[in-house]
N, C-alpha and C positions, 0 to 999 in steps of 0.2 A: 632496460635491455641495451646492450652495446649497439653502436651503429652498424657493426658487421661482426661476423664470427670468423675464426681462423680455422683452416684445415687442420684437424686434429690428428691426421695421420692414421695409425692403426695400432692394434695391440700386439704384444708378443703372444706366444702360444699360451694355452691354458695350462692349468695344473694337471699333473698326471697324464700329460699328452693329449688332453681333450682339446678339440678344435674350438675356436671362437667364431661366432657368426657375425659377419659384417652387418647384418640387418639389425642386430641388437645394439649396435654402436651408432645408429642413425635412425631418425624417425621414419616410421612406415608411411607409405603414400596415403594422403588423406582421402576420405570419401568424396565422391563427386556428386553434385556440385558442392564445393566448399564455400561456406559463408564465413568470411573473416569478421570478427567482432572487435572493433577498435577499442571499445571500453575495457575489454578483458586484456587485450594486448598492452594497453597502458597500465593496467593493474599489475601485470607481470613486470613491465619496465620499472615501475615504482618499487615493487617488491625486491627486485634484485639489487636495490641500493643497500639492502641489509643482508645478513648472513644466510637466512633460510626463508624460502617461499614454499608453502605447502598448498597444493591444489588437491583437495580431498572431497570426495563425494561417492555415492554408490555407483554401480555400473550404469553406463549409458548417459552420464552427465557431461560427456565431451571433454574429459580431462586430457586424454592423450591427443585428441584432435587439436585442442587449444595449445598444448605445449608444442606439438609438432608444427602447427602453423606459425606460432611465435618464433620457434627456432629457425624454420625455413624462411619466413619473411625477412628476418634479420640477415640470414645468410644470402638471400637473393640480392638484398640491398648492398651487402658487402661485395658480392660478385660484380654487380653492375658498376660499382665505384672502385674496382680493382686497380692495381698499380698499372702504370703505363706499360703497354706491351703485353699485358696479361689478359687472356680471353676469359669468357665466363666459365664458371665451374659448375659441373653437374654432380649433385650428391649421389652416392651409390645407392641410397635407399630408393631412388627412382628406377633403378634397374632391378634385375632378378635377384632373388635371395641367394646368397653365396656362402659357402663354408670355407673357412680359412684353416689350413693345416697347422698343426702344432709346430712351434719354432719359427713361425713367420716373423719377419723383421717389421718394425714399425712402418717403414716406407712401402711395404707390400700392399697396403690398403689404398694407396693413392689418396683420393679425396673422399673416402668413405664416410668419415665422421663429420664433415662440415666444410663449407667454403672458406677460402682464405681471407685473411684480414689485411688491412692496411698496416704499414709499419707502426709498431707501438700500440696497435689496437688490441682490445681484450680478446681472449680466446674462449671457446665454448665446446663442450663435448656432451654426448648423449649416451645413456645406458638404459636398456630395457631389462627389467627383472622378470624372470620366468619362474613358474612354480617348480619347487624342488631345489632351487638354488640354496646351497648352504654357504657358510662363511667363506670357504676356499673358492667355490665357484663364483660367488658374487665378486670376491676381490679380484679374480682374474679380469673381469670386465672393468671394474673400477680402476685397476692398475693400467689397463689399456687406455682408458680415458684420461686418467691423471698423468700418465706418461707423456701424452701429447700436449697436455696443458702446461707442464713444467719444462718441456724441451725448449732450449734457447733457439732463436732464429738462426738460420744459416747452417743447421745440422750439427752444431756443437752438442756434446753430451750434456744432459741435465742430471739432476740428482737421481740416484737409483730408486726405482719403484718396485717393491716386492710383488711377485706374481701370484702370491697366495696370502692367506691371513698373515699380516705382518707382525714382527716382533716389536717391542717398544722402541728399541734403538733405531729400527728401520723407519718407524713412524716419525721419530724426532727428526731424522735426516730429511724425510719428505716434507714435513711441516716447515722446516727451515728453508727448503727450496721454494715452497709456495710463498712463504713470508718475504723472500728476497725478490719476488717478482715486482716489476714496476707498477703493474696495474692488476686489478682483480681478474680472476678467471671464473667461468661459469660451468657448473656440472649439473646436467639435467638427469634425474633418475626417475624413470617412470615405473608404475606398478610396484612401488616399494612395499605395499601391504603383503606381497607374496613371500616376503621374508618373515618367518615365524620365530626365529631365534634372535632376540635383541642383541646377543653377543656378536652377531655377524656384523653389526654396524659400529662396534667399538672403535675400530680404526678410523672410520669416517667422522665419528663424533670427536675423536681426538684432534683430527685435522681442523675441524671447524673451530675448536677452542684455541688452537695454538698456531694457526697460519696467519695471524695478524690481520684477520678479515680480508685476506687475499682470495679465499675460496668462497664463492657464492653458490649455495646449493638450492636447486629448484626440484621439488618432489611432486610426483603425481601418485595418488594412492586412494584406496577405498578405506575400509575400517582397519583398526589395529595396527597403525603405523608404528614400527618399533623405534621411534625417535624420542628423545627426551623433550617432549613438547612443552611440558609444564615449566621446565627450566628455561627454555627458549622464550616462552611467553613472558615469564617474570622478568627476564633480562631485556625485553623489548626487541628481541632478535628474530621474531617470527612474523611473517606476513601470511595470512590465511585467506584462501579463496575457496568458498564452499558452494553448496547447492543454491543458496540464495543469489550468489553472484553469477553462477554458471547458468541459471535458468534464463531461457530466452525471454526478452521483453516483447511487448506487443509489436513494436516495429520490426524486431528481429524475426518474429514468427511470420509476419507479412513478407519480409524479404526472403525468408527460406522458401515459402510457398511460391513466390515469384520465380526464384531460382530453379524450382522444380517444374515451372510451367503450369502452376495451378492457379486458376482464377476462383477466388472465394469471396463472397460479400464480407463487408466489415464485421457484421454480427457473427458470421461463421468463424472469422479469424479470431475474434475475441473469445468466442465459445471454446475454440480449440485450445487457445492459450490457457483458459481457466481450467479446462478438464485435464490438460497435461501438466499443469503447473510449470510450464516452460521446460519440461524434461527433454533434452536434446534428442536422444535416441528415439524416444517415442514420437516426437514431432517428425523425425525423418520417416519412421514407419507410416505415420499419417500422410505425409506429403507424397510418398510413393503410392499409397493406396488411393489417394484423391486423384492421382493422375488418370486412373481408369474408372473412377466411380461415376455412374451415370447421373447421379444427382449429388454433387459435392456438398451443397449446403445441408441437405438432409443427412448425409453421411457424417458430416462434422457434428451435427446436433446430437447424433446417437452414439458418438465415439466414446469408448470406455475401456477400462482395463480388463474387461471380460471378453474382448474380441480375441479370436484364436491366435493371431500372430503376436499381438501384444502380450497376451497371457502367457504364451510359450516363452517369450523373451524374459518376462518378469520372473517366471519360475526358474529358468535355467541360469540367467545371468545375475539376477538381483537376489533371489531367495535360495539359490542352489547351495551355497555354502553356509546357510544359516543354521544355527543350533536348533534341533527339533523343539526344545522347550520354548525358545524364543519365538519360533514360528507359530507354536500353539497359542502363545500369548497374543500374537498379532491376529490370528484367525478368530479366536474367541472374542477379542476386543472389537472385531469388525461388526458385531451385533449392535454396537453403539456408535455414535458419531465421534466421540472422543472418550478416552479412558484415563483414570488416575490409578494409582497403585491399589487403592481400596476396591475400586470396581473390578479391576483386573483380577485381584485375589478372589473376589466373590464369584466371578465368572468361571475361573479355573479351579476353584476349590483348593487354593493353595495360599501360601503366605509369603512368597518370595518374588512377586511380580515386580516390585519396585526396582530391583537391581536390573532385571531384564529390560524394563522400559527405559531406564536411564542409559543402559548400554546401546539400545537401538536408536535412541535420540542423540547419543554422543558420537562415538566413532562410526556407528552404523549409518546414521543419517536417514534412517527409514521412517522415523517419527519426528514430528515437530512438537517441541515443548513450549508451553506458555509460561508466563511469569507469575502464575498464581501459587498459592501455598495451601495445600500440596499441589504440585504441578499436574497439569492435564496434558495428555499426549494425543496427537491427531495423526493418523496415517495419511500418506499421500493419496489423493483421490483415486488414482489408477490402481494402487495396491488395495485400497478399500473395495473397489469394484471386484477385484480378483477374489479377495477373501469372502466377500458376501456371496459370490457365486458358489464358492466352496461350501459355505454355510447352507445354501439352498439345497445342497445335495445330501445334507445330513438327514437321518431318520427324523420324522416329525416329532416324536416324543423328546428326542435329545435337543432339538431346536427350541421347542416350547420350554424346556427346563432352563435353557440359557436365558430366554426372555423373562422367565419368572425370577431367576436370580438377579437379573438386572433390575426388574421392577422392585424387588425387595430392597435392593441397595439404594436406588434412587429415592424410594419412599422414605427410607430411614435417614436420608442425608439432605433433606430439604429441596428436592428437585421433583416436584409433583408432575410436571408436564411430561418429562421422560418416563417417570414411573407409570403414568397412565398409559402411554403408548405401549410400553413393554408388558404391562399387565394385560392389556387387550390382546396383544400378539401372543402371549403365553396362555391365554384362556383363564387367567386369574380374575374372574369377574367380580368377586367380592372386594378385592383390593382396588379394582378400577372404580367401583362405586364409592368406596370410602375416600379415595383420593379426590374425586369430583366434589363430594359433599364438603370435605374439609378445606379444599384449596381452590374452589371455583374462581375466586378473583385472580389468582395467579395463573390461571389457565387462559385468560383472555389474550388473544393474539395481538399484541401491540406492534409486532413486526412479523413478517411472514417467515415461518420456520421451514427450512428445507426438509422434506421427508427423508428419513434414513432407513434404507432397506425397504422391503416390500410392505405394502399397506396391510395393517392388521385386518384379518377377516372379520366380517360382521358376525356377531354372536347369534346363536339360533333364536328364532322368533319365540320359542317357548321360554327361553331365558329372559327375554325382554318382557314377555307377558307376566312372568313371575316378579320381575323387578324393573319397572319402567325407567328408573334412574340409570340402569345399565345402558339403555338407548341414548339417554342424555350424555353419558360418558363417551359413547362412540361418536356422538355428534360433536362434542367438545374437541375430541382428538382430531377429527376431520377438519373442523374449523381452524384449528391451530396451524395446519399446513396449507390453508387456503382453499380447500376443496369444499366450496360452499354448497354445491349441488348435493353431494353425498351427506354433508352435515344437515341440510334441510330435510332430506329424506329420513335420516335417522331421528331427527326431532319430531317429525310427523308421526312416525311409528311409535315413539315413546309417549306422545300425547294421547294417541289412540289407546294405548295399553293402560294409561293411567286412569281410565274412567272408573275403575274399581279400587283406586288407591285409598287406603284408610285415611280418615279425616286428619289424624295427627301429622301425617306427612304431606298433606296437600299444600300447605303454605310454603314449605321448603321446596316442593316440586315446582310450584308456581314461580318462586324466586329464581330457581335454576333455569326454568324455561325462559323467563324474561331476560336473564343474562345471556342466554344463547341467542335469543332473537336480536338482542342488541349487537352481539358479535356478528351475526349474519347481516344486519343492516350496515354495519361498518364495512364488511367485506364487499357489499354491493356498491359502496361509494355514494349512496343516496343520503345526503345530509339531512333532509327532512325526515326520512325514515329513522335515522339515528336519533334525532330529537324526540320523535314519538316513542321509540323503543326505550330511550333513557327515562322518559317520564313514566313509562309503564313499570320499569324496574324500580324507580324511586317509590312508586305506589305499593310495592311489596315490602317495603322496610317495616320492621316491627316497631311497635311503640317503644320509646326509650324507657327502660325499666327504672323502678325506684331503687335507691341504694341497697336495699335489702335483697333485691332480686338477683338472680345469677347474672354474671357479666355477659353471657352468651348473646342475649338480645341486643345489647349495646354494641357488641362486636359485629353482629350481623348488620345492624344499622350503619355502622361505619364502613363496612364492606360495600354495601349498596351505594352509599354516597360517594365512596372512592371510585368505584367502577363506572357508575353513571356519569359522575362529574368529569372523569378523565376522558370518556368518550365524547362528551360535549366540548371539552377543551380542544380535543384533536380536530373536531369538526370546525370549530371556530377558527382554529389556526389554519386549517386547509382553506377556509373561505377568506382568510386575510383579515378577520376581525381580531386584531391583536389585543386590544384592551379586554374584550370579552374572554378571549382565550387565557389571558394572564389571570383573570379573576377565577375562572374555572379551575385552572391548575393549582392555584394557591389553596382553594378550598379542598380540592381532592388530595393534595399533598398532606394537609392536616388530617383528613380522614384516614388516609393510607397509613400514616404513622400511628394513629390511634388503634387501627385494626391490626397493625403489625404485618403489613403486606409490602415487603421490600421491592417486589417487581413493579407494582403500581407506583410506589414512591420514587423509583428510579425514573420512570416515564415522566412523572409530574415535575420532579426536580430538574431534569435536563431541559425540558421545554420551558419551565418557569425561569430557569437561569437565562435562557435566550431572550425571553420576553422582558425580563428585568434589564438586560443589557440594551435592548432596543429602546426602552423608555429612558435609559440613563441611570438606572440604579446599579451602578458598577460594582459596588461592594456586595450587595445582595446577590447579584449575578455571579460574581466570583465565588462566593461562599457556596451557593447552590451547585455551581458547576464542579467545584472541587469535591463536594459531597457525592455527586453523581459519579465522578470518575474514581472515587475511592471505593465504590461498590466492588466487592471481590469478584473477579471474573469467574471463579469456580461456582457461582450461583447457578450456572447452567443455562442462562438465557442468551439469546443472540442479541446482546446489548450494543451491537456495533452502531446502530442508528442513534440510540440514546446517547452514547458517548460522543457521537458526532455532533449532536445538538449542543452538548456541553462544551465541546471544543469551539464551536461557532460562537457561543457566548463569550468564551475567553478571547477569541479573536476580536470581537467587538470591543471588549474591555481594553485590550492592548491597543487597538486603533485609537480609541478616544484618549488614551493615555500617551499617545504618540510613541508607541513602541512598535515600529513597522516590522522588524524582524520577528518579534514574538507573535505579532498578529498574523504574519504570513505563515509561520510554522503551524499555528493552531488552525488557520483556515485550510491548510492542506489536509489536516486530519479530519476536517468537517465534511469532506466530500460525500460520504455515504448518506448524509442528511439532505443533500441539495437536489435530489431528484424531484421532490415535491415543489411545485412552482413558488409558493409563498416563502418557504424556507430558502429555496434557491435564490429568490429575489433578495432576501436579507443578506445571504452570502455574496451575491453579486454587488450589493451596495457596499459591503466591506471591501471586496476585491477592487471595485471601481475606484474607491477613494484611495486605496493603497497605490494603484497604478497612477492615479492622478498625482499623488504626492511624489512619486518616483519620476514624474515627467513623461510617462508612457501614455500620452493622451489618446492616441487612436485606439489602443487596447481598452482604456477605461471607457471611452464612448461606446465601443462595441458591446462590452459587457453590460453596461447599464441599459442600453437600448434593448438588447435581447431580453433582459430580465423584465423590463416594463412590458414588452409585447406578450410575455408569458402570462402576465396578470390580466390580460384582456378578458372581459366577461366575468370578472370578480368584483362586483360593486362594493362589497364590504372591505375590499383591500384598497380603498381610496387613499387612506393615509400613507400606506407603503408606496403606492404609486406616486404620490406627491414627493416623497423622499427621493425616489429614483429620478423623477423629473428635475428636482432641485439639483441633484448631483450631476445630472447630464448637462443642465444649463451652466453649472460651474465649470465643467470640462470645456464646453464650447467657448465660454468667455475666456478661460485661461489660454485657449488656442488663439484668441484674438477675434473670434467670430461673434462679436457682441450683438449684432443684429439678429442672428439666428437664436442666440440665447434669449434675447428679449422677446422674440416672437413665440418661443416655446412656453414662456411664462405669462405674458401679458393677459391673454384671454382667459387664463385659468385663475387669476388672482381677483377675487371679488368678495366683498362683504366680510373680509377678515376670516373667511372659512378655510383658508389654506395657509397657515403660518409658514410652513417650510418653503412654499413657493414665493410668498411675500418677502421673506428674508433673502431668498436667492435673487429675486428681482432687484431688491435694494442693492445687493452686492454688484449686480451687473451694471446698474445705473452709476454706481460709484466708480467702477472701472471705466465706464464710458465718459467720465469727467463731469457728471451731472449730480453733485451732492444734493441739490434741491429735490430732484426726482427720487434720489435714493432715500432721503428722509421721508418723503411723502409715501413711498412704498413700504417702508419699514413698519412692521406691526408693533403694537404696544406690548412689549415683553414684560412690563411691570404691572399690567392689569391683572385683576384677580383670576380671570379665566386662563391667563398664561401659565398658571401653576399646573395646569393639566397638559401642557405641551411636553413633548420629549425634551429632556434636559439639554441635549446637544443643540436642538433648534433654538431654545431659549438663550443658551450661551452665545451662539452665533449672532443672534439679534443684539444681545447686550454688548458684545465686543464691537460690532458694526456701529451701534449707536454711540459708543465711546469714541470711535474713530471719526465719526461725523461731527461730534461735538468739538473735538480737537481741531478738525479741519476748519470749523467755523470760528475758531479763536476762543472758544469757551473752555479754557484749560481746567477750570475748577469743576465744571459739570463733567468733563471727560474723565477726570480723576475719580469723581464720585461714582460714575457709571462703571468704570473699570474695577473699582473696589467691590462694588455690588456683584459684578461678574465673578470676581475671585471668590467672594463669599459663597456663591452658588457652586462654583467648580471644586472648591477645596474638599468638602466631605467625600466626594466620589473620586477625586484624583484626576479630573479632566485636565488635559493639556492641549490637545489638538486644536481646540477652538482658538487658542492663542498662538501656537507655534505655526499653524498653517493658515493664518488669517492674512489680511491685506498687508503689504509691505510697511505701511505706516504704523501698524500695531506694535512692531518691535520698538520703534522710537517712543511710542506712547508708554510702553512698559518700562523703558529705560528712564523716562521722565518721572514715572510713578515711583521709582526707587528714591528719587531725590525729594519728592514731596511728602513721603511717609506713607507706609502701608502696614497693615496688620499681617500681611503675607510676604514679608520681605524675602525669606529664603526661597519661596516659590517663584516670586517675580524675578529674582536674580537668576534662578535656574532657567526660567522661561526666556529671559533675554539672551542667554547663551545658546538656547536650543531653537529659537525662532528661525525659520527658514523663509527665504523668498519663494514665491510660487514658481513653478516650472516655466521655462520659456515657452511661448507659443510655438507650435509647429505649423508649417504652411498648409499641410493637407493630410488627410488620413490615408495611411498606407493601404492600398488595395481596396478602397471603399467601393469602387465600381465593379468589383468582381462578384458574380453571382455565387461562385464557389471558391472560397479562399484556398490559397496554396498551403500545403502542409509544411511543417518545419523542414523536413528532408527535401521537399521540392524547392523551398526557398534557398537551401544550401546549394543544391545543384544549379539553381538559377544564377547564383552569384558566380559559379564556375563558367556558366555559358558566356559571360562577358569576356572571358579570356580566349586564348587561341587553342586551348587544350581540346583534344578530341574526346569522344565518349569513352574510348579505351583508357585514355590518360586520366580522365575524371574518375573513372571506376577505380583505377589504381590509387589515386589520391585519397579516396574515401573508403577504400577496402571493401568495395561492393563488386558484384558481378556486372559485366557489361550489359547483360539483358536487363538487370534491375535499373541501371542508369537510363537505358533506352525507354523503359516503361515510364519512369518519372519524367523524362523529357517529353514524351507524348502527352502525358497529363498536363504538363506546364503549357504546351502549345494549345491544348484544348481549352484550358481555363483562361488563357490570355487571348484566345481567338487569333492565334498566329499560325502561320504555315511554315515559317523558317526561323532559324536561330536569331538572325538580325532583327526581325520584326518582334520576336518575343522579348528581346533585351530592350528595344525601344519602348514597347508597351509597358514593360515593368518599370522603366525609369519614369515614364509619365505618371504612373500610379505610385511613385515613391517607394516601390518595393526594393529597389536596389539603388 
């Protein structure tokens, strides 16, 4: 965006004597309170470096507000920096709506189109498109805007601008005039989707192609923009800002509520952001309603698209102009969480849904499309609420038929969990039982599924009495969505009804009951109950058949072993017993592959990859993680957590291979898996080491300490706790606090039972200048029992042993030890043990090149990549604060050092004054200060600024 904009003057009269509205040549007043969003303003600034910037999204996504605030903010900056002797300029859009008669001269509008610019500065103009504009009418306004853009300073006449659809020769003259300008000019055209005839934009397209890049076009539109978007994309001349960018972030939601005077707990702000998907107009509805809500937190928790005000807005503004067939596809598809073309065809009894879905996800922006093949489409949560409310008003028979169609499609396409739910909702009890019997291992809830739509009604007791397995099907469906109480009730009813079950079905029934009891034990979080239930399920496994017998019994046995073993692995992982969990997942993975259960295989592969990475099996970890991530997303599971475990495995692999950027990127994708303390501690170990390597020692210390505290009360997580302690001691020693590092370790190192701590203590002693004590503390990494250590610990010990040998003058032993370390590291690709080791290790590696090594290319590369440890920092930032400052509070705290007032700080940060005042009050409270000077002094003492 230019530093300022120039007064564009005004248009001449319209075609056929029609007047031109001044309000269509300048942005309308924004809604109050207006929240400026600097990240989007910067995106527009960057976009206008190219020919076309398109802001496209459905109604209510803040397109016009963004463009207007960007246009006005730049104009106000230009006005305040105006030429000497020139007062501030007020845009006419702030005044009343005005009609300009035909034949008006350009100067008659005064400052209507924008504020003035400095000499030589770029110019900008605004045009709002209205419904019914044809080519001639649109060109009247474009001519008015373009005329002011090409007019020379000082009132000299510019090139002629036709006041209606131009002829080719007129366009050439205008394009030449634009091309002759010293600097580019900006034309903002809002609501361009209202033009239905692509021919109306022929002249504008011609100017973009032939004005020598002097015309920069910024467009706001919904769907169906009549621009040559594909050509512009291919030419790299298009910047696009869509719903993903326009959606409010969590901080922006909080700022909007603050600007409206709404106090909402953090959980409520997060919930509101999730439910709205950051939809700006809906968030404003919510903020206005929360002002008067007696219980804002409860209101935010229950907020949805079926609320009257929101529903009315969605129907009128978002869905009002939608094709009836497309709307029907959306409504019928709302019976499911997501739809693909095949499912949509089945629900609608048609064969052309694919085109409608693609259109709604493309120009319409009403659906989100994933990357699977075939693609799946998901409706915005608020629109889904609205359509499900409409489905609830359908006749019962029609709604049941939709569920039956969905159940049939899911059952035939390898998605038994959804098929079961819809079969029960549609009263198709036979299909429900068949799905349970054939696919019970795939119905085990390894992650909590969010219920979609109303809960399926319980079948009549007579139906359960006739077939007790129907009760088990209902229990399985309830367990899958985490409703343990309802599942237990259904299970009891089914067991009671099974007293008269024929003998041939009793073994199968017992197996299904045992599987459901295992699921309920897992939902209860009782580890001992899970172990008991898993043993009970294993006891129902059929004998392995002879080769001549049918394969069914062998498959049933593999199913039992896969499901029970996976449950045991998950319990061991949650307890922190990583070796036991790794063994359980390895066995279960083999059984799942034998039985052909991809869902169970995914769970085992993703966790197994993580445990391999933790122990140092980087190649196996990488292979399993890649297999897990290659699972097609269209399988229909909520595999977000499974993929997150795989990404965490890849982050550890990249960390040990000294690829910090790769590790950080994968670690960011692992967030969904880190809610559980043990997996979260593994992620913290990775993050802490990355921060340590980057020299961010206070952050590394905080991350590691918090993770270790979360493991309190988990005695089986002793090994993981040791790794965290070792990493924390390393951070303390790197900061120069060697005494604290030694105290952290000394009392915990005894009898060789804690190799990670012993290695860490040896490193601390070496940094303290006591190689004798370091050698005494260092464990024997070549002993037979050391083969069971995690490879990273063993490599650290080996490299440290080599460094001690060289320091003692025994170069030959140092070389032998280093070669042995390289032998251990090579097969898995370890690098970090060498590149992030003590400073003397680099010299040791360089010397090793001269003495001869079987790993010459590796050592040569390590010498180039070895880094010195980060410089110690004097103290931890904010360590004494009970409640840390947020990033935004830290930003405002830095401004408090200056002489700027709250009003000036707000202007600098594009925030409201009230928002800044709220943050300042929080800063004072957290720093225990009563005035600005005291807060700054306290912050400096804590090294916050």
